[in-house]
MMTF fields as JSON, N, C-alpha, C and O atoms, coordinates in Angstrom:
{
  "mmtfVersion": "1.0.0",
  "mmtfProducer": "UNKNOWN",
  "numBonds": 315,
  "numAtoms": 316,
  "numGroups": 79,
  "numChains": 1,
  "numModels": 1,
  "chainsPerModel": [1],
  "groupsPerChain": [79],
  "chainIdList": ["A"],
  "bondAtomList": [4, 2, 8, 6, 12, 10, 16, 14, 20, 18, 24, 22, 28, 26, 32, 30, 36, 34, 40, 38, 44, 42, 48, 46, 52, 50, 56, 54, 60, 58, 64, 62, 68, 66, 72, 70, 76, 74, 80, 78, 84, 82, 88, 86, 92, 90, 96, 94, 100, 98, 104, 102, 108, 106, 112, 110, 116, 114, 120, 118, 124, 122, 128, 126, 132, 130, 136, 134, 140, 138, 144, 142, 148, 146, 152, 150, 156, 154, 160, 158, 164, 162, 168, 166, 172, 170, 176, 174, 180, 178, 184, 182, 188, 186, 192, 190, 196, 194, 200, 198, 204, 202, 208, 206, 212, 210, 216, 214, 220, 218, 224, 222, 228, 226, 232, 230, 236, 234, 240, 238, 244, 242, 248, 246, 252, 250, 256, 254, 260, 258, 264, 262, 268, 266, 272, 270, 276, 274, 280, 278, 284, 282, 288, 286, 292, 290, 296, 294, 300, 298, 304, 302, 308, 306, 312, 310],
  "bondOrderList": [1, 1, 1, 1, 1, 1, 1, 1, 1, 1, 1, 1, 1, 1, 1, 1, 1, 1, 1, 1, 1, 1, 1, 1, 1, 1, 1, 1, 1, 1, 1, 1, 1, 1, 1, 1, 1, 1, 1, 1, 1, 1, 1, 1, 1, 1, 1, 1, 1, 1, 1, 1, 1, 1, 1, 1, 1, 1, 1, 1, 1, 1, 1, 1, 1, 1, 1, 1, 1, 1, 1, 1, 1, 1, 1, 1, 1, 1],
  "groupList": [{"groupName": "MET", "atomNameList": ["N", "CA", "C", "O"], "elementList": ["N", "C", "C", "O"], "formalChargeList": [0, 0, 0, 0], "bondAtomList": [1, 0, 2, 1, 3, 2], "bondOrderList": [1, 1, 2], "singleLetterCode": "M", "chemCompType": "L-PEPTIDE LINKING"}, {"groupName": "GLN", "atomNameList": ["N", "CA", "C", "O"], "elementList": ["N", "C", "C", "O"], "formalChargeList": [0, 0, 0, 0], "bondAtomList": [1, 0, 2, 1, 3, 2], "bondOrderList": [1, 1, 2], "singleLetterCode": "Q", "chemCompType": "L-PEPTIDE LINKING"}, {"groupName": "ASN", "atomNameList": ["N", "CA", "C", "O"], "elementList": ["N", "C", "C", "O"], "formalChargeList": [0, 0, 0, 0], "bondAtomList": [1, 0, 2, 1, 3, 2], "bondOrderList": [1, 1, 2], "singleLetterCode": "N", "chemCompType": "L-PEPTIDE LINKING"}, {"groupName": "TYR", "atomNameList": ["N", "CA", "C", "O"], "elementList": ["N", "C", "C", "O"], "formalChargeList": [0, 0, 0, 0], "bondAtomList": [1, 0, 2, 1, 3, 2], "bondOrderList": [1, 1, 2], "singleLetterCode": "Y", "chemCompType": "L-PEPTIDE LINKING"}, {"groupName": "PHE", "atomNameList": ["N", "CA", "C", "O"], "elementList": ["N", "C", "C", "O"], "formalChargeList": [0, 0, 0, 0], "bondAtomList": [1, 0, 2, 1, 3, 2], "bondOrderList": [1, 1, 2], "singleLetterCode": "F", "chemCompType": "L-PEPTIDE LINKING"}, {"groupName": "HIS", "atomNameList": ["N", "CA", "C", "O"], "elementList": ["N", "C", "C", "O"], "formalChargeList": [0, 0, 0, 0], "bondAtomList": [1, 0, 2, 1, 3, 2], "bondOrderList": [1, 1, 2], "singleLetterCode": "H", "chemCompType": "L-PEPTIDE LINKING"}, {"groupName": "THR", "atomNameList": ["N", "CA", "C", "O"], "elementList": ["N", "C", "C", "O"], "formalChargeList": [0, 0, 0, 0], "bondAtomList": [1, 0, 2, 1, 3, 2], "bondOrderList": [1, 1, 2], "singleLetterCode": "T", "chemCompType": "L-PEPTIDE LINKING"}, {"groupName": "PRO", "atomNameList": ["N", "CA", "C", "O"], "elementList": ["N", "C", "C", "O"], "formalChargeList": [0, 0, 0, 0], "bondAtomList": [1, 0, 2, 1, 3, 2], "bondOrderList": [1, 1, 2], "singleLetterCode": "P", "chemCompType": "L-PEPTIDE LINKING"}, {"groupName": "ALA", "atomNameList": ["N", "CA", "C", "O"], "elementList": ["N", "C", "C", "O"], "formalChargeList": [0, 0, 0, 0], "bondAtomList": [1, 0, 2, 1, 3, 2], "bondOrderList": [1, 1, 2], "singleLetterCode": "A", "chemCompType": "L-PEPTIDE LINKING"}, {"groupName": "SER", "atomNameList": ["N", "CA", "C", "O"], "elementList": ["N", "C", "C", "O"], "formalChargeList": [0, 0, 0, 0], "bondAtomList": [1, 0, 2, 1, 3, 2], "bondOrderList": [1, 1, 2], "singleLetterCode": "S", "chemCompType": "L-PEPTIDE LINKING"}, {"groupName": "GLY", "atomNameList": ["N", "CA", "C", "O"], "elementList": ["N", "C", "C", "O"], "formalChargeList": [0, 0, 0, 0], "bondAtomList": [1, 0, 2, 1, 3, 2], "bondOrderList": [1, 1, 2], "singleLetterCode": "G", "chemCompType": "PEPTIDE LINKING"}, {"groupName": "ASP", "atomNameList": ["N", "CA", "C", "O"], "elementList": ["N", "C", "C", "O"], "formalChargeList": [0, 0, 0, 0], "bondAtomList": [1, 0, 2, 1, 3, 2], "bondOrderList": [1, 1, 2], "singleLetterCode": "D", "chemCompType": "L-PEPTIDE LINKING"}, {"groupName": "ILE", "atomNameList": ["N", "CA", "C", "O"], "elementList": ["N", "C", "C", "O"], "formalChargeList": [0, 0, 0, 0], "bondAtomList": [1, 0, 2, 1, 3, 2], "bondOrderList": [1, 1, 2], "singleLetterCode": "I", "chemCompType": "L-PEPTIDE LINKING"}, {"groupName": "VAL", "atomNameList": ["N", "CA", "C", "O"], "elementList": ["N", "C", "C", "O"], "formalChargeList": [0, 0, 0, 0], "bondAtomList": [1, 0, 2, 1, 3, 2], "bondOrderList": [1, 1, 2], "singleLetterCode": "V", "chemCompType": "L-PEPTIDE LINKING"}, {"groupName": "LEU", "atomNameList": ["N", "CA", "C", "O"], "elementList": ["N", "C", "C", "O"], "formalChargeList": [0, 0, 0, 0], "bondAtomList": [1, 0, 2, 1, 3, 2], "bondOrderList": [1, 1, 2], "singleLetterCode": "L", "chemCompType": "L-PEPTIDE LINKING"}, {"groupName": "LYS", "atomNameList": ["N", "CA", "C", "O"], "elementList": ["N", "C", "C", "O"], "formalChargeList": [0, 0, 0, 0], "bondAtomList": [1, 0, 2, 1, 3, 2], "bondOrderList": [1, 1, 2], "singleLetterCode": "K", "chemCompType": "L-PEPTIDE LINKING"}, {"groupName": "ARG", "atomNameList": ["N", "CA", "C", "O"], "elementList": ["N", "C", "C", "O"], "formalChargeList": [0, 0, 0, 0], "bondAtomList": [1, 0, 2, 1, 3, 2], "bondOrderList": [1, 1, 2], "singleLetterCode": "R", "chemCompType": "L-PEPTIDE LINKING"}, {"groupName": "GLU", "atomNameList": ["N", "CA", "C", "O"], "elementList": ["N", "C", "C", "O"], "formalChargeList": [0, 0, 0, 0], "bondAtomList": [1, 0, 2, 1, 3, 2], "bondOrderList": [1, 1, 2], "singleLetterCode": "E", "chemCompType": "L-PEPTIDE LINKING"}, {"groupName": "TRP", "atomNameList": ["N", "CA", "C", "O"], "elementList": ["N", "C", "C", "O"], "formalChargeList": [0, 0, 0, 0], "bondAtomList": [1, 0, 2, 1, 3, 2], "bondOrderList": [1, 1, 2], "singleLetterCode": "W", "chemCompType": "L-PEPTIDE LINKING"}],
  "groupTypeList": [0, 1, 2, 3, 4, 5, 6, 1, 7, 8, 2, 2, 9, 6, 9, 6, 2, 8, 2, 9, 5, 10, 11, 12, 1, 6, 3, 6, 9, 12, 10, 4, 9, 13, 12, 9, 4, 7, 12, 4, 14, 14, 14, 10, 13, 12, 8, 3, 15, 15, 3, 16, 8, 8, 13, 14, 16, 1, 1, 12, 13, 15, 14, 17, 15, 12, 18, 14, 0, 2, 13, 15, 2, 2, 6, 3, 15, 1, 11],
  "groupIdList": [1, 2, 3, 4, 5, 6, 7, 8, 9, 10, 11, 12, 13, 14, 15, 16, 17, 18, 19, 20, 21, 22, 23, 24, 25, 26, 27, 28, 29, 30, 31, 32, 33, 34, 35, 36, 37, 38, 39, 40, 41, 42, 43, 44, 45, 46, 47, 48, 49, 50, 51, 52, 53, 54, 55, 56, 57, 58, 59, 60, 61, 62, 63, 64, 65, 66, 67, 68, 69, 70, 71, 72, 73, 74, 75, 76, 77, 78, 79],
  "secStructList": [7, 7, 7, 7, 7, 7, 7, 7, 7, 7, 7, 7, 7, 1, 7, 7, 7, 1, 7, 7, 2, 2, 2, 2, 2, 2, 2, 2, 2, 2, 2, 2, 2, 2, 2, 2, 2, 2, 2, 2, 2, 2, 2, 2, 2, 2, 2, 2, 2, 2, 2, 2, 2, 2, 2, 2, 2, 2, 2, 2, 2, 2, 2, 2, 2, 2, 2, 2, 3, 3, 6, 6, 6, 6, 3, 3, 7, 7, 7],
  "xCoordList": [33.419, 32.891, 31.481, 30.637, 31.278, 29.989, 29.154, 29.652, 27.892, 26.958, 26.027, 25.336, 26.028, 25.132, 24.021, 24.277, 22.817, 21.67, 20.946, 20.492, 20.851, 20.128, 18.912, 19.011, 17.799, 16.599, 16.238, 16.151, 16.037, 15.629, 14.219, 13.892, 13.408, 12.05, 12.107, 12.838, 11.34, 11.288, 10.431, 9.306, 10.973, 10.257, 9.612, 10.276, 8.317, 7.584, 7.128, 6.549, 7.376, 7.065, 5.614, 5.211, 4.825, 3.439, 2.642, 2.963, 1.614, 0.797, -0.105, -0.79, -0.102, -0.961, -2.273, -3.169, -2.391, -3.601, -4.621, -4.444, -5.688, -6.687, -7.6, -8.268, -7.648, -8.525, -7.757, -7.764, -7.105, -6.393, -7.405, -8.59, -6.931, -7.806, -8.561, -9.748, -7.911, -8.55, -9.635, -10.686, -9.397, -10.392, -11.639, -12.751, -11.478, -12.623, -13.467, -14.696, -12.82, -13.574, -14.315, -15.451, -13.681, -14.317, -15.53, -16.604, -15.356, -16.468, -17.594, -18.768, -17.249, -18.264, -19.064, -20.291, -18.385, -19.095, -19.943, -21.042, -19.464, -20.249, -21.469, -22.572, -21.279, -22.391, -23.429, -24.628, -22.982, -23.915, -24.705, -25.909, -24.04, -24.73, -25.768, -26.882, -25.408, -26.325, -27.548, -28.662, -27.354, -28.463, -29.295, -30.521, -28.647, -29.373, -30.152, -31.166, -29.72, -30.415, -31.876, -32.748, -32.187, -33.607, -34.413, -35.594, -33.783, -34.488, -34.864, -36.004, -33.904, -34.189, -35.191, -36.021, -35.125, -36.082, -37.487, -38.438, -37.625, -38.924, -39.464, -40.644, -38.617, -39.048, -39.47, -40.429, -38.766, -39.129, -40.478, -41.268, -40.748, -42.037, -43.16, -44.204, -42.954, -43.975, -44.229, -45.381, -43.168, -43.325, -44.056, -44.894, -43.756, -44.424, -45.906, -46.743, -46.235, -47.648, -48.403, -49.544, -47.776, -48.422, -48.587, -49.612, -47.611, -47.69, -48.838, -49.626, -48.933, -49.998, -51.37, -52.328, -51.478, -52.758, -53.152, -54.324, -52.18, -52.467, -52.905, -53.838, -52.241, -52.622, -54.026, -54.816, -54.338, -55.661, -56.74, -57.809, -56.454, -57.42, -57.652, -58.79, -56.589, -56.744, -57.577, -58.409, -57.357, -58.125, -59.606, -60.486, -59.868, -61.249, -61.95, -63.099, -61.263, -61.845, -62.149, -63.213, -61.223, -61.431, -62.614, -63.419, -62.729, -63.849, -65.175, -66.179, -65.19, -66.428, -66.877, -68.071, -65.921, -66.273, -66.836, -67.793, -66.241, -66.728, -68.135, -68.998, -68.362, -69.677, -70.754, -71.918, -70.36, -71.328, -71.603, -72.515, -70.817, -71.025, -72.308, -72.668, -72.966, -74.14, -73.656, -72.963, -74.014, -73.508, -73.987, -73.247, -75.175, -75.731, -75.008, -74.688, -74.745, -74.134, -72.771, -72.263, -72.167, -70.82, -70.636, -69.6, -71.59, -71.458, -71.689, -72.22, -71.285, -71.49, -72.956, -73.642, -73.413, -74.811, -75.034, -74.265, -76.08, -76.402, -77.651, -78.657, -77.578, -78.717, -79.595, -80.612],
  "yCoordList": [-81.793, -80.889, -80.5, -81.341, -79.252, -78.743, -78.391, -77.843, -78.718, -78.386, -77.296, -77.45, -76.231, -75.132, -75.076, -74.858, -75.273, -75.205, -73.902, -73.623, -73.147, -71.893, -71.969, -72.333, -71.623, -71.584, -70.135, -69.322, -69.852, -68.508, -68.579, -69.493, -67.617, -67.651, -67.449, -66.598, -68.228, -68.125, -66.923, -66.775, -66.086, -64.908, -65.236, -65.292, -65.448, -65.785, -64.488, -63.635, -64.326, -63.073, -63.001, -61.981, -64.042, -63.986, -63.118, -63.008, -62.514, -61.616, -62.413, -63.34, -62.057, -62.733, -61.989, -62.45, -60.825, -60.038, -60.598, -60.475, -61.211, -61.844, -60.815, -61.135, -59.615, -58.587, -57.613, -56.407, -58.13, -57.24, -56.517, -56.849, -55.542, -54.689, -55.501, -55.261, -56.44, -57.267, -58.149, -58.329, -58.701, -59.549, -58.762, -59.265, -57.548, -56.727, -56.403, -56.444, -56.08, -55.792, -57.03, -56.934, -58.179, -59.419, -59.723, -60.034, -59.632, -59.908, -58.898, -59.254, -57.654, -56.633, -56.92, -56.819, -57.272, -57.548, -58.81, -58.858, -59.821, -61.04, -60.73, -61.191, -59.964, -59.589, -58.773, -58.989, -57.834, -57.03, -57.915, -57.722, -58.883, -59.788, -60.627, -60.809, -61.129, -61.984, -61.187, -61.71, -59.947, -59.128, -58.586, -58.534, -58.187, -57.533, -58.515, -58.128, -59.754, -60.711, -60.903, -60.79, -61.189, -61.343, -60.059, -60.113, -58.91, -57.639, -57.445, -57.099, -57.666, -57.529, -58.578, -58.294, -59.764, -60.809, -60.403, -60.565, -59.885, -59.435, -58.28, -58.269, -57.319, -56.2, -56.678, -56.157, -57.66, -58.214, -58.908, -58.765, -59.653, -60.334, -59.317, -59.465, -58.283, -57.244, -56.521, -56.276, -56.18, -55.483, -56.369, -55.875, -57.653, -58.562, -58.675, -58.684, -58.762, -58.845, -57.581, -57.661, -56.414, -55.168, -55.119, -54.647, -55.591, -55.637, -56.543, -56.169, -57.737, -58.665, -58.095, -58.302, -57.379, -56.769, -55.698, -55.587, -54.903, -53.86, -54.48, -53.989, -55.552, -56.229, -56.815, -56.736, -57.397, -57.96, -56.878, -57.086, -55.722, -54.622, -54.171, -53.895, -54.092, -53.703, -54.728, -54.36, -55.996, -57.039, -56.967, -57.165, -56.684, -56.574, -55.404, -55.529, -54.268, -53.095, -53.425, -53.075, -54.091, -54.44, -55.401, -55.236, -56.394, -57.333, -56.644, -56.944, -55.727, -55.01, -54.178, -54.095, -53.566, -52.803, -53.722, -53.368, -54.898, -55.85, -56.315, -56.425, -56.588, -57.056, -55.986, -56.302, -54.732, -53.646, -53.263, -52.486, -53.807, -53.46, -54.078, -55.204, -53.338, -53.872, -54.603, -54.024, -55.858, -56.693, -56.203, -56.319, -55.67, -55.284, -54.113, -54.171, -53.061, -51.897, -51.539, -50.453, -52.412, -52.225, -50.882, -50.235, -50.48, -49.279, -49.652, -50.716, -48.768, -49.009, -48.841, -47.961, -49.699, -49.648, -48.36, -48.032, -47.667, -46.457, -46.69, -47.197, -46.32, -46.523, -45.307, -45.294],
  "zCoordList": [-24.038, -24.993, -24.562, -24.253, -24.556, -24.139, -25.37, -26.354, -25.279, -26.354, -25.856, -24.849, -26.56, -26.234, -27.292, -28.476, -26.841, -27.742, -27.489, -26.379, -28.495, -28.409, -29.334, -30.506, -28.779, -29.622, -29.864, -28.944, -31.097, -31.47, -32.054, -32.811, -31.696, -32.261, -33.773, -34.281, -34.451, -35.911, -36.273, -35.795, -37.108, -37.547, -38.882, -39.917, -38.836, -40.049, -40.696, -40.023, -41.975, -42.657, -43.129, -43.689, -42.923, -43.346, -42.391, -41.207, -42.921, -42.128, -41.198, -41.63, -39.951, -38.985, -38.821, -38.114, -39.481, -39.387, -40.37, -41.582, -39.859, -40.719, -41.373, -42.357, -40.867, -41.409, -42.28, -42.032, -43.284, -44.193, -45.082, -45.086, -45.82, -46.632, -47.68, -47.896, -48.325, -49.342, -48.755, -49.37, -47.572, -46.927, -46.568, -46.728, -46.09, -45.704, -46.928, -46.862, -48.044, -49.272, -49.762, -50.226, -49.66, -50.087, -49.224, -49.738, -47.914, -47.005, -47.185, -47.085, -47.448, -47.658, -48.923, -48.916, -50.0, -51.252, -51.14, -51.694, -50.444, -50.252, -49.384, -49.677, -48.338, -47.468, -48.211, -48.038, -49.041, -49.836, -50.786, -50.956, -51.406, -52.331, -51.604, -52.095, -50.451, -49.692, -49.237, -49.247, -48.846, -48.366, -49.537, -49.447, -50.62, -51.706, -52.585, -53.166, -52.701, -53.567, -53.166, -54.028, -51.895, -51.54, -51.729, -52.07, -51.51, -51.688, -53.153, -53.462, -54.06, -55.487, -55.958, -56.821, -55.41, -55.763, -55.336, -56.102, -54.139, -53.644, -54.491, -54.84, -54.82, -55.66, -57.043, -57.612, -57.583, -58.884, -58.858, -59.791, -57.806, -57.675, -57.554, -58.189, -56.741, -56.571, -57.89, -58.25, -58.609, -59.89, -60.901, -61.655, -60.927, -61.864, -61.537, -62.44, -60.252, -59.874, -60.276, -60.732, -60.113, -60.522, -62.036, -62.53, -62.766, -64.221, -64.663, -65.532, -64.065, -64.435, -64.09, -64.836, -62.97, -62.6, -63.609, -63.968, -64.072, -65.062, -66.386, -67.021, -66.807, -68.045, -67.919, -68.859, -66.775, -66.558, -66.609, -67.183, -66.003, -66.063, -67.501, -67.882, -68.308, -69.709, -70.476, -71.304, -70.204, -70.874, -70.484, -71.321, -69.217, -68.76, -69.443, -69.868, -69.548, -70.214, -71.673, -72.186, -72.33, -73.738, -73.895, -74.812, -73.023, -73.101, -72.816, -73.462, -71.858, -71.566, -72.768, -73.058, -73.465, -74.67, -75.745, -76.433, -75.887, -76.891, -76.535, -77.405, -75.242, -74.824, -75.001, -75.247, -74.874, -75.009, -76.46, -76.742, -77.367, -78.777, -79.3, -78.955, -80.113, -80.782, -82.02, -82.857, -82.139, -83.22, -84.584, -85.561, -84.681, -85.985, -86.632, -87.82, -85.885, -86.53, -85.954, -86.233, -85.163, -84.625, -83.921, -84.078, -83.18, -82.368, -80.914, -80.594, -80.069, -78.645, -78.303, -78.823, -77.424, -76.987, -76.172, -75.268, -76.514, -75.783, -74.951, -75.448, -73.698, -72.816, -72.792, -72.098]
}
């Protein structure tokens, strides 16, 4: 009795393409998040520093006006 062994390649139906459309969108969104987070953080820090500088300038102007006031008649000192 003869035994004939035949091997046939297995046809796997799973996709071997690692760069499918869903993967590209996922990688793109992750990449955008990684790049944009430090940019937005930097812009937020810069905006906060400008805001604090503006508030400080307003406080200085208000204090200078108070210091220039004449205590007796509550008017600004005239030179």
